[in-house]
C-alpha positions as CSV (number, residue, x, y, z in Angstrom):
1,A,-0.9,77.1,-32.2
2,L,-0.3,80.8,-31.6
3,D,-3.2,82.6,-29.9
4,V,-2.7,86.2,-31.0
5,D,-4.1,88.7,-28.6
6,A,-2.7,92.0,-29.7
7,T,-0.5,93.9,-32.2
8,V,2.4,95.7,-30.6
9,A,2.0,99.5,-30.8
10,K,4.1,101.5,-33.2
11,G,7.2,103.0,-31.5
12,T,7.6,100.1,-29.0
13,V,11.4,99.6,-28.7
14,I,13.2,97.6,-26.1
15,E,16.8,97.0,-25.2
16,A,17.8,93.6,-23.8
17,V,20.4,90.9,-23.7
18,V,20.1,87.6,-25.6
19,I,20.0,84.8,-23.1
20,S,19.4,81.9,-25.6
21,N,22.2,80.5,-27.7
22,S,21.5,79.9,-31.4
23,A,24.8,78.1,-31.7
24,L,23.7,75.4,-29.2
25,G,20.5,74.6,-31.3
26,N,18.5,73.9,-28.2
27,L,15.3,75.7,-29.4
28,T,13.0,73.7,-31.7
29,S,13.4,76.4,-34.3
30,K,16.2,78.7,-35.5
31,K,13.5,81.5,-35.5
32,G,13.2,81.5,-31.8
33,M,15.1,83.6,-29.3
34,Y,14.9,84.7,-25.6
35,V,16.0,88.2,-24.4
36,Q,16.1,89.6,-20.8
37,D,16.6,92.9,-19.0
38,E,16.3,93.9,-15.4
39,T,12.5,93.9,-15.6
40,G,11.9,90.4,-17.1
41,A,12.2,88.4,-20.3
42,L,10.5,87.8,-23.6
43,Q,10.4,84.8,-25.9
44,L,10.6,86.0,-29.5
45,R,9.8,84.3,-32.8
46,F,11.3,85.8,-35.9
47,N,10.0,85.5,-39.5
48,E,13.3,84.0,-40.5
49,D,16.2,82.0,-39.0
50,H,18.5,84.2,-37.0
51,T,22.1,84.1,-35.6
52,F,22.0,86.4,-32.6
53,A,24.3,85.1,-29.9
54,F,24.1,84.6,-26.1
55,G,25.3,87.8,-24.5
56,D,24.4,90.1,-27.5
57,K,22.9,93.4,-26.2
58,V,20.2,94.2,-28.7
59,K,17.8,97.0,-29.5
60,I,14.5,95.6,-30.9
61,D,11.7,97.6,-32.6
62,L,8.6,95.6,-31.8
63,S,6.2,97.8,-33.8
64,G,3.6,95.7,-35.6
65,A,4.8,92.4,-34.0
66,K,2.1,90.1,-32.5
67,F,2.0,89.7,-28.7
68,G,0.3,86.5,-27.7
69,K,0.9,82.9,-26.4
70,Y,2.3,79.7,-27.9
71,N,1.5,76.6,-25.9
72,E,0.6,79.1,-23.1
73,A,4.0,80.7,-23.0
74,V,4.1,84.5,-23.6
75,Q,5.6,85.1,-27.0
76,V,6.2,88.0,-29.4
77,S,5.9,86.8,-33.0
78,N,5.8,88.1,-36.5
79,L,9.1,89.9,-35.9
80,A,11.3,90.9,-38.8
81,N,14.9,90.1,-38.4
82,D,16.0,93.6,-39.5
83,K,14.1,95.1,-36.6
84,V,17.0,94.0,-34.4
85,V,20.2,95.9,-34.0
86,V,23.2,94.5,-32.0
87,L,24.5,97.2,-29.8
88,S,27.3,95.0,-28.3
89,S,28.4,91.4,-28.1
90,G,30.0,89.1,-25.4
91,N,28.2,90.7,-22.5
92,T,28.3,88.7,-19.3
93,V,25.0,87.1,-18.5
94,E,24.5,85.6,-15.0
95,P,21.5,83.4,-14.1
96,K,19.2,84.6,-11.3
97,T,19.3,82.0,-8.5
98,V,15.6,81.2,-7.6
99,S,13.8,78.7,-5.5
100,V,12.4,75.6,-7.1
101,A,8.9,76.5,-5.7
102,D,9.0,80.0,-7.4
103,F,10.3,78.4,-10.7
104,L,7.4,75.9,-10.6
105,A,5.0,78.7,-9.9
106,N,6.1,80.3,-13.2
107,K,7.5,83.5,-11.6
108,Y,10.5,83.5,-14.0
109,E,9.0,82.6,-17.4
110,G,11.5,83.2,-20.1
111,Q,14.4,84.1,-17.7
112,Y,17.9,82.7,-17.4
113,I,17.8,81.1,-13.9
114,A,19.8,78.8,-11.6
115,L,18.2,76.1,-9.4
116,K,20.3,74.7,-6.5
117,G,20.1,71.2,-5.0
118,V,18.6,69.3,-7.9
119,Q,19.5,66.1,-9.6
120,V,18.5,63.7,-12.4
121,V,16.0,61.1,-11.3
122,E,17.5,57.6,-11.1
123,E,15.7,56.1,-14.0
124,D,17.2,58.8,-16.4
125,L,20.8,58.6,-15.1
126,T,21.8,56.5,-18.1
127,K,20.4,58.9,-20.7
128,T,21.9,61.6,-22.9
129,F,20.2,64.9,-23.2
130,V,18.8,63.9,-26.5
131,M,17.6,60.3,-27.0
132,P,16.5,58.4,-30.1
133,N,12.9,57.7,-30.9
134,A,11.7,54.2,-31.8
135,D,13.0,54.6,-35.4
136,G,16.4,55.5,-34.1
137,A,16.3,59.2,-35.0
138,D,17.1,61.9,-32.5
139,A,14.0,63.1,-30.7
140,H,13.2,66.0,-28.5
141,T,13.8,64.8,-25.1
142,S,12.8,65.6,-21.5
143,I,15.0,64.5,-18.6
144,S,13.3,64.3,-15.2
145,I,14.8,66.3,-12.4
146,E,14.0,66.1,-8.6
147,T,14.9,68.0,-5.5
148,V,15.5,66.7,-2.0
149,G,12.1,68.1,-1.0
150,G,10.4,66.0,-3.7
151,E,9.7,68.7,-6.3
152,N,9.8,67.5,-9.9
153,F,10.2,69.1,-13.3
154,V,11.9,68.3,-16.6
155,V,14.8,69.7,-18.6
156,F,13.7,69.8,-22.2
157,S,16.3,69.4,-24.9
158,S,15.6,69.9,-28.7
159,K,16.6,67.1,-31.0
160,Y,18.8,69.8,-32.7
161,A,20.9,70.5,-29.6
162,S,24.6,70.4,-30.3
163,F,25.2,68.8,-26.8
164,G,22.5,66.2,-27.3
165,K,24.9,63.2,-27.0
166,T,26.3,64.4,-23.8
167,A,25.5,62.2,-20.8
168,V,23.2,63.7,-18.1
169,P,25.1,64.8,-15.0
170,Q,25.4,62.4,-12.1
171,G,24.9,63.6,-8.5
172,S,23.2,66.7,-7.2
173,G,24.1,70.3,-7.9
174,T,23.0,73.5,-9.7
175,I,21.3,73.7,-13.0
176,K,21.3,76.8,-15.2
177,G,18.9,77.4,-18.0
178,I,15.9,79.3,-19.4
179,S,12.7,78.8,-17.5
180,S,9.9,78.1,-20.0
181,R,6.3,77.0,-20.2
182,N,4.9,74.3,-22.4
183,N,1.1,74.3,-21.7
184,D,0.9,73.4,-18.1
185,A,4.5,72.2,-17.6
186,I,7.2,74.5,-16.4
187,Q,10.5,73.3,-17.6
């Protein structure tokens, strides 16, 4: 549940780049979006579904929105879709390469990051990003990831993800994605 702490002050406007991709369907709601600028990132929840695209530079009037937490993740909610203006589209967005230790310490919440030297754990190598539940329907899925140093975390994929039936990658390499928090889990 959303733990509302404050109403955002009137006149609070930000400019940022969209780092989530509504076309991939990897958030659990079409009302969710992540934006980032050079200072950090925010998770947003709109009142209605949106179609803002990865790489859109946007200007957002946050006046009257609610600043709080959802499952311990920082979130701005109660945001009207018409409070966002797309300034440009197709902007290049590069992930910030960070250490797994800093990622797990939640130093990059909501940001588009890259983690090097990671791999899917052996018991998950036969899976796809989205797996069926006991009834055979697609279910939100967490794939376990490990580093050579023994650090572990999960990659979460929404049951709505367009890439859900894609097999998880074999071998080690770099993973890119949005760092998020779900209660005590950094994913």
